[in-house]
N, C-alpha and C positions, 0 to 999 in steps of 0.2 A: 250627303254623298261622302263616301269614305275616300281617303287619299289613295288607297289601293285602286279604286275605280278610276280615279283621275290619272294615275300612272299608266293605266291600260289604254287610255284614250290617245288618239293621234294628235299631232300638233294642231291640225286644222280644227278638230273637235274641241280642243281646249280653248282655242282662240274664239270660236263661236260661243262656247259656254261662258267664257269670261265677258264677252261683249253683252250677252243677254243678262248676266248677273249684275253687271255694272248698271245697265239700263233699269233693271228691276229695283236695285238699291236706290237709284236716283228717284224713281217714282215713289218708293216708300218714304224717302226723306221729304218729298213734296207733300205727300199725304200726311205725314206726321206734323208738318208745319201748319196745314190747313184744317185738319180734323184729327180726331182720335183714332189711333190704329187699333185694329182688332187684335193683332198679335205683335206687340212691340219687340218681341224676341226675334222676329224676322229680320230686323236691321242687323243684329249681331250675327245671325246665321249667314246672311249675304256677305257681310264684311269678312267673315271667317272663310267662306268659300272662295272669295276673291283672293285672299292671301294664300290659300292652299293652291289655287290654280297657278298663281304667279310663282310660288315656290317650286312647283313641279316644272314649270317652264324654265326657270333659272337653273334647276338641277340638270335639265337636258342641255341647256346652252353651255354650262360648264363642262359637261361630259364631252360635248362636241369640240370645245376649245382644247381639252386635254388630249384628244385624239389627233388634232391638227398639229403639225410641227410649228414650233414657236419661231417667229421671225427674228432676225438679228436686230439688236438695238440700233438706233439711228446713228449714233456717233462712232460705231465700231466697224467701219468698212475695211475689208482686207487689203484693198488697193492703196496706192499712194494718195496722200491728201493734196488737194490743189492749194497752191500758194498764191497770195495776192501780191 
């Protein structure tokens, strides 16, 4: 699957695909431990797909954060400071 295709998917579709891919990778790892894999390259493909999905999700998260106004830092309130 190409990154372009991933970017065209919705957040929900990406989340479902990520979950399915993680489960498939888990099963492949178990199979690799117990018996010989038919295609060992599948492990790499699934790890790479997981990384690509997470990258697209992070790009979207950062874009949303950039659009939202930044909150003021905790120690810099404009009002008077309480004294003890």
